[in-house]
N, C-alpha and C positions, 0 to 999 in steps of 0.2 A: 434538364436540358444541358447539353454540353455547349460551352461558349468558346468562340474562336481564341480568346485570350489564353485559355487553358491549353489548347492545342499548340499555341505558339510559344508558350512560356519556357518550357524545357527544364527549368530548375526551380524547385521550391525548397523552403527550409521548414522542417518539422521541429517543434520545440516541446519537449516533455519537461514541464516544470511544475513542481508541486511539493507537498510536505515530505515526500519520499527522499528528496535531496538532503534532508537534515541528517539522517543517518546513512545516506548513500546506499539504500536498499531498493529492491525492485519495486516499481510503482504498482501498488495494489496487489500484485502477485505474491509479494512477500508474506502477507497474512493469509492469502488464499492457499498457498502451498505449505503453510505452517513453518516458514523460516522464522517468523516472529508471531506472537499472538496479535489479535486485533487490537488489544489494549496497548501493547507495546508500539504497534504501528501508529495508532492515533496520538500517542504521546509526542510524536514529532510535530504536532500542531504548535506546541510551546516553543519550538526552535525555528520556525519559519519566519524570517524577518524581511526579506526583499530589501534590506537596508542599503545595498550598493547597486540596486537595479537602476539602469539608465536606458529607458526604452528607445530613446533617440540613438544612442550608441549601438544598441542591438540592430535597429533598422538600418543604420548607416553601414554596419558590417555586412548585413544580409544583402544590401544593394551592391556593395563592393564585390560580394561573392558571385555576382551575376544572376542571383535569384530574382524571379519576377513575382513570386507569391510566398506567403508564410502562413503556417498553421500552428496555433498554440493550443495546448490542452486546457480548455476551459474547465473541464471536469473529467477526471479519470474514473476507473471502476470503484475507487475508494469513496466517491461521492463528495469530495471536497471541492467546492466551487471557487474559482478565482475571481468571482464578482459577488456583489452584495445581493444574492438571491433572496427574494421574499418567500420562496417556496419552502425553505428550510433554514435552520440556524447554522448548518455546516458549511462554512465558507471561511476563506482566509481573512475576510473583513471582520467577522464576529469572533473567530476562534484562534487567531494567530497574532503574534506581535506585528506582522505586516500591517494589519488593521486598515486596509484600504482596497478599493476596487483595482484590480490589475488589468482588467480587460480594456477599459476605456483608454488608458495611456498607451497600451500596446497598439490598439487600432489607430489611434490618432497619430502615433509615430510612423506606422506603416504608410498611412496616407500622405504624410508630409514628405516621405521619401519615394513616393510613386510606386509602392508595392501593393499588390492585391492582398486583401485581408481574408484569412481563413481561420476557422475555429474548429478544434476537435471537441467532440462531445460523446461521452459513453452512454449508450442506451441503458445498459444495465447499471445497477447501483447496489453494490454488496453491503452498503451500510444502511440504506433506507429500510425501515421496519416492514414496509409493505411489498418490498421486492420479492421476498421469498413467500409468495402467496399461492404459488402453483404447487399442488400436491404431488408426492412421489412415494412409491412403495419401495424404492431402492434404498437400502440402508447406506449405500455409498454415494447417494445423490449429493450434489453440491450443496453444502449446508448454507451457503450464502444465497442460493438461487431457489431452492425448493423446500417447502415445508413437508414434514412427515405427515402422512394422512391425507385428508380431503383438501381439495383446492378451496381457497377463499375468494370467490369472485368479487366480492366487495373490496377486499384488500387489493386485488389486482387493478380494479377500477380506480382506487385511490392512487395507486402508483402511477398509472397512466396520466391522471390529472396532474400529478407532480411533475412527471416527465415533460408533458406539454407546456406546463407553466414555466419551467426553466427555459425551454427552447423559445417560448414566446418572448421572454425577457431579453434573451440574446438577440433575437431577430427583430425586435421592434423598438429597442431602446438605445441602440448603438450605431445607427446609420446603416449604410449599405454593407452587407457581408457578401463577399465574392464566392466563398466556398465553405461548405460545412462538411467536415471530415468525421464521419460517424464510426463508432466501434462498439463492440459488445452486443451485437445482435444475435449471436449464435445460440443463446440459451432459450430462445423463443422463436416460433415461426412467424411468418408475415401476418397471418390472420390474428394471432394473439397480440402482436404489436400494433395491429391496425396500420400497417405500413402504407397502404394505398392512400388512406385518409391523411396520414402524416405528410406524405409527399405533397398533397394538395395544400395542406396548411402551410407548409414551409414556403411554397411558391406564392401563396397568398400574402405572407409576411415579407418575403424577399423574392420578387418575381424573377430576378436574373441569377439567383444563386445556383452554383454547381454543387451536386451532391455525389459523394463517393459511393462505392458499391456496397458498403456494409449496411444495407437497407433491405436485406432479404429479397433482392431482385428489383428494387425500386430506385436504385441509384443510377448515376450517369456514366461512371467509368470504373474500371477494375483497379484493385490495389494490391498486387502481390507484394510481399514484404520479405526482406532479409535474403531469400533465395532468388538469385537472378534468373528470370525466365530464359529458357533455351529457345523457345519459339514465342514470338510476340503474341500476347492475348489478343483476341478479336476486339475491335473497336478501340476507343480511347482508353489509355491506361497510364499508370504511374507506379514506379518501383520505389518503395520506401525502405530506407536502409540507415542503420546506425553508423557512426564514425568509429566507435569501438564495438563492444558486444552489448552495450546497455542503452536503453532508450533514455531513461532519466540519469541524473548524475550519480555515479558510483565511483568514488575515489580509488577503490581497490582495483578497478577494471583498467588495466594499462594496455589492453590489446587493441591499440589504435591502428586503424588502417592508414597506410602512408598516403600522403597527398597524391602520389602517382597512381596508386590503386584506386582512389576515389575518382580521379580524373578519368582513368580508363573505363571505370564502371559507368561514369556519366556519358562518355562517348558511345559506349555500347548500348546504353539505354536509349539515347536519342536516335541512334542508328536504327533501332528497331521500332521507332515511332512513339516511344513513351516519354514521360517526364521522370526525372529523378527527384524524389522528396527526401532530402538528406537531413537526418536528425541531429540535433544538438541537445545536450542535457545541462542546463545551467545549474550552478550551485544554489543553495537555498537563499543566499544573499543577492542573487541575480547576476553573479559573475559567470561568464562563459569560460570554461577551462582553456588555457593557452594552446593546448594541442588541437583543440577543435577550431579555435580562431585561425591557427596556421593552415589547416586544411581549407577553410573557407577563403582565406586570402589567396592561397595558391590557385584554387579553382577559378577565382575571379580574374586573376592575372591572365590565365590561359584563355578564358572565355572572351576577355576584352580584346585580345589579339585576333580572335577567330570568330567574332560574333556573327558574321555573315553565314557561317556554316552551322550555326546553332539556332538562333531565334527564327521562328516562322518557317522552319524547314519541316520536311516530312521524312518518313522512313526511307532509308537508302536502299542499297542493293541487297537482294536475298543472299544467303550464305552460298559460297562457292564461286562467286564472281570476283571477289577481292578479299585478300587476307587482312581484314580489319573492318572497323565500323565505317559507315558512310551515311551521308544525308543528301537530301534532294530538295532543290527549290520548289516552291509550290507550283510554278508553271512547268516544272520537270525539265528545264533547259540547262540547269547547272547542277553538276554532281560534285560533291565534296568527299574526297577520300582521306581517311584518317589513318596515317601510318603509325603503327605501334613499334617503337624501337627504331633502330638504324638498319635499314636494309643493306645487303651487300649487292651492289650493282643496281639493276633496274627493278622497278615495281611493275607487276603485271595486273592487267584487268581483262577478264574473260567475258565473252558473250555480248559485248557492246556493238550494236549494229550502227549506231550513229557515227558520223564523222565528228571529230573533236576540232573545233575551230581555234581553240586556244587553251593552253594548260599553264597554270602558274602555281607557285607555292603561296598560299594565302597569307602566311605571316610575314614573308619578306618581299613578296611580289616577283620573285625570281622566275624566269621563264623555265618551263619544263619541256624537254624534248619528248615527242610522241612518235612511235613507230608501230605499224601494224604488221605483224608477221603471221604467215599462214593464211588459211582461207582461200577462196577462189571465186571468180565472178559467177561461176555456174552453181555454187553451193549456197545453201541457206545459212551455213555456219560461218560466222565472221571470224577473221583472224584474231589472234591475241594482241592486245594493246600493251606495248612496253613503254614505260615512262622513265625517262632519264632525269633523275632529280639531282641537281648540282649538290655536291657534298656540303657546301656552305649554306644551303637552304634547309638542311635538316636541323630540326630543333631538338633541344635536350629531352623534351618530353614526347609530345605527339605532334607530328607535322601534318598539316592539312593541304591537300592539293585541290585546286579549283579547276574543274574541267567544264568549259563552255561547249555545249553540244549543238549540233545542227539539228534542230527540231526537238520535240519532247523525247525523253528517254525511251529507247527501244531496245529490248534485250532478247537475245536468243536463249531459250530455256530447254532445248531439246537434248537428245542423246547422241548427237553426231550424225554423220551422213556418209554413205559410200557412193561410189561412182554410179 
C-alpha cells in the first residue's frame, strides 16, 4: 500500500555500503561478471572496519540535503548481512573487523533526525548454497543461480526458509520500518518466490510498510534506475540514480555529476510526479566521499529556499506548456514553474485557461508581471501567458515562479481552432 508520506517526500537517499567498498569494486557484480573470483571478492571481509562511521553525522547530512527518507543496503546479492542474522554466519558482525550490528544504529539515527527509515534487501543470494537449486540445461546458465541438471525442490524450500527468516528479523526486531526496497527478483517468477504470500507476511510484520516494485508485480511503486524516464510511469514511482557511475564506493570512478546536473534531474523528476532516490557510496570505514557530500549540501540549500514547490506537490504541466519542470499544489490552485538557466526576455506559458491572480519569484518574493497575448473571447484556445521576471529575481541555478490561479488548474490541450 502506498503511503501519503512517500508521495509527499520527493527526495530519498540510497546508500550502497558493504564489503565491496574495501577494494572499490562493483557490489556483487564484480564476481558475477568475473572481474574477480568469488574468493577474491570475499577476502574483502577482512578489510571492512566501519571504524569512522558516525550514523548521526550521516543522518544530519541527509536531513540537510532535503531528503525525507533513506534506504540502506541491509544485504546485497553477495549475501553479506549488515546485521547479526541468526539465519547464517555471513554477516559483518561475525566475519569482518567491524564486528557489530550496523542496522540498529542507522535506524536509530534516522529516527532521531525525523527521517523515514528504509532497508534494501536482495531476494537472491549468490553465496547461499541452496540458492542455485533450480535446474537448468543451459550450459551458459547463471552459475550462481541455477544448478546443472534436475531441480532440487528441498533445496529451494530451504532457501525460502532462510529468505523469510532474514526478513522476519529485520521486520520484527528493529521497530517500525517505513519502506522495504527489494532487488534481485528477476531470476525467479512470482510463483517460485511465493510473492503473494510474502507480501501478506511483510504487512503482517510491518502493517504500514511501503514496498517497491521488485516483487514480481506485488509491490507498491515503480523504480526506474539510471535512465531518466521520458514519460512518467503510471502510478507512484521513484527514479534511483548514482552521483557518479557507481552504486557502491569505487575510488577510481571520478565521473561525478555536477551539483547543477543533480539539481536539474531532481526538478525534472518531481515535475513528472516522481521521487528521486539519490545514491551515495560510503567508503569501507563509513566516510562519505567529499564529492558526494558537496552534491547533497548543494541540493539541500536549493530545496530549503524553494520547499513550497517541492514537498507535498504533485506532477506539474505536461510537456509543451512550459519549457522546464513544474509542480502543482495538491489543491491545484498554485503552479510552480522552474526556470532552467537565464531566459532572454519573458518566459511563456501556453494553454492556461485560468486567470493568474498573482505571480512571484519564490526565492526572493519579487513580483512577476503577467500578460496574456493572443486568444479571443469566442475561442476555446487561451492566449499565451508571458511572464516578465525581473533580472535581479533570477537565481544562479534554477528560479521558481509561483503562480496563484483563479480556481483549480484548467488547461487547453487541443490542436488549435479556426474561425
